[in-house]
N, C-alpha and C positions, 0 to 999 in steps of 0.2 A: 408284296407288289400287287396293286389293284389290277383286276382283270375286267375287261369289257368284252361281253359276248356279242355275237352277230345278231342283227335285227332284220326281220323280213319286212319288205316294203309295205305289204298289206297291213301288218301289225302297226307299223309306224303311223299310219293314218289316224289311229285312235289315241296317240300319245298327247298328254298335256305338256305344258312347258317344263314342269318339274321332272317328268319322266324322260323327256328329250335330253335335258341337262345330265341326268343320271346315266343315261346310256351312251352319250356321245361326247360330252364335254370332258376335257382333261385339264383340271385346274390344280393349283397348289404344287406344281412340280418344281418351281423355282423357290428355293429356300436356302438361307445362308448356311454354308458349310455342310451341304447335303447333296447327295445324288438321289433323285426320285424318278422312278420309272413306272409306266403303266403298260401292261400286256394286253394287246387287243387280239381278237380272233378274226380280224380282217387281215388276211394274208400273214398272220402271226407277227404283225408289226409291233415293235416296242417303241413307245414315245417317252422321252424323259428329258431331264435337264440336270446339269451339275453347276453349282454356284460356290466355288472355293473362295472364301473370304479370308479366314485366319489360318487355314491349314490346307495341305494337299489332300485331295480326295481320290479314292480308288473306285473303279467300277467293279463292284462286288458281284459275285455269282448269286443267282436266285434259285431257291429250291424248285420253283415252277419250271425251270428250263431242263431239269434232269440232265445237267451237263457238268463236266468237271471244272469249267470256267465259262465266263459269259460268252466269249466269241469262239467257243469250240465248234459250233455249227452255225455261226451267225457272222454278219458283216455290220459295220457301224458307220454312219455319217454324222459328222459334228459340224455345226456352224456356231461361231462365237457372235453373240448379239450384245455383248457388253464391252468392258475395258480389256486391255491387253492381258493375255494369259498364255499358258503353255499346256500342251497335252503330250504325255509320254506314252509311247506304245512299245512295250518291251524295252529295248535299249535305245530307241530313237526318241528325241525330244523335239517338238515342233512349236514354234511361236505362232500364235494366232491373234491377229488384230481383229477389230470389229468387222464382221461380214466375211471373214476368211472361213474356208471349209477344209476339213480334214476327213479323208476316207481311211478306215482301218479294216483290213481284210480278215477273213476267217483264219483262225489259228493263232492270233495274237493273244497271249495269255494274260498280260498285265497292262492295264490302261489306267492312267491317273491324270488328274487335272489340278492345275495350280494357277494362282493369281499373280500378277506382276505389278499392280497399281492399287494400293489400299484405298485411294480416293475414288476409284472407278473400277469396281470389281468385274472380273470376267464372268459371263453367263454363257455356258455351253449348252446349246440345244442338241438333243440326241435322237436319232432315228436308227433302229436296228431291224433288219429283216433276216430270215433264214438264208443260208448260203450253201451252195453245193461244191464250190471250189474256192481257192484263195487268190485274191488279186492284191497287188502291192499297196502298202500304205502310202497315200499320196496327199500332199498339201496343195491346195489351189487358193491363191489370194483372190480377193474380189476383183482386182484389176485384170486377172487372167480369165475370169469367167466369161463364157459366151453371153453377149448382151443382146437383147431384143427390145426395142422401144415399141410400145403398143398403146392403143387408145388415143384419146384427145382431151383437151381441156373442155371442149364443148359438151362432151358426154361425161365429164367429171371422172375419167378413168385413165388419165395420162400416167403411164408407169413404165418402169424398166424391169424386165425379167432377166435375172442372172442365173444361168444354168451351170451347175457344178458337176453333179454326178448324173450322167446320161450316156446315151449310146455313143456320142461323139466327144465326150468329155472324160472325166475320171471313170475308169472301168470298174464295174461291179457285177455281181451276179444278177440281182434284180432290183436293187435300190436305185431310185431316181430322186434327185433332190436339188432344190434351188431356192432362190430368194427373190422376192419382188418388192421394189420400193415405189411408193406412190408420190407423185409430185404435189407440192402445195396447191390446195384447191381441188384435188382429185381424191375421191373417197370410195369409188367402186372398184372391186376386183372381180375378175372372171365374169364379166358381163359384156355380151351375151354369155349365158351359162352353158355348161355341158356336163355330160356324164361320161364315164368310160367303164363299160361293163367288164373289162378284162383286168381292172386294177382298182385297188382302194387308194384313198388319199387322206392325208392329214394336213391340216393348216395350223400354224403356230403364229399368233399375232403378237407383235411387240412394237416398241417405240410409240406406244399409245399414251398420251399425257394423262395424268390423274384427272378424274372427273369426266373423261370421254369414254365412249363405248363403240363396239363393233356390233352391227346387226348381221349375224351370219345366217344365210338362207340355205335350206337343205330340203330334202324330199324329192319325190318325182316331180318332173317339170309341171305336170298338171295338178299337183297336190302338194304345194310348198308349205313349209313351216319355217319359223326362225327362232333363234335364241340370241340373247345379248352376251357378249364376250368382253372380258377385261384384258388389260395388258398382261403378257406372259401366260396366256391361256391358249390351249390347243383344242381342236375339234376333229373328230374322226368322220370321214365321209365314206359311206358304203358305195359299192359300184353302181347301184341304182339311183344314187342321189346326186342332185346338183350340188355345187359347193361355191358359194359366192358371198361376198361380204360388202357391207356399206358402213363406213365409219362416220362419226360425228365430226371427225377431222382426219387428215391424211395420216398414214401409219405405214408400217412395213410388215411383211409376213413371209414365213418359210413354208414352202410346199414340199411334200415328199410322198412318193408312191412306191408300191410293190405289187407284184402280181404276174400276169401272163407275159408281158413284154416290157421293153425299155424304150419304146417309140414315143417320144414326147408328144407327137401330134396325134396319137391314137385317142381320139375323143369323139363323142357323139353330140353334136351341137343341139341345143334347145333354143329356138329363137325367142326373142323377147315377146313377140306377139302370142306365142303359145304358152307362156307362163301363166299359171293360175294359183 
């Protein structure tokens, strides 16, 4: 399992494009018949994906965790971004359509992923954070998610925010997770930008057509940088960094956080006029 270590904001100012990509970009996690995970030192978040095509896949333990099984001291959020599939948590099996979310609590020993449609395979995006207690395994469909419409066509950021795992939704220890869809003609997410010093965040971009790109902006508000991101790639955002993207076409993305609290609105705004 690849490991990403924490980066200081002052050091980040000296990074070139290649080093930014090495330290923050999470790529190649979606591959046929494999589960791929990356361990980050940002609140010990694990980012990964499972893409069962021809066989059922198991969430295996990693030596890095020094645990008897993956969820011995962790919780897990899963969102399906592909075709219909199933996730089995110990003795319970759940059907997940595209955009559905499943939370699996600490103490579940066996997790597996399966596909239901050979013509449109399931792609499960995974986020896992340390957990101090156990909450029930819970499925929430996209229709049940709390929805917030934001932005406008005039500013090219008309979008719908779907909240799954949060203080008023699926219960968790510290994981917060949701999905944002951008309308046709809208390409900006999280603008005006913000930081949240009490939490890290990870973005996973998907439904980006071939040949199109995301320009993901990061860094302190007065010292911004950017990298380009492809479909099915994620990026880690430290607490000191803004996290905002602009696509060459509209797209969808999953946001996930862990850290000091679960208050979705806990953020420190950075006005557009102050960006540099």
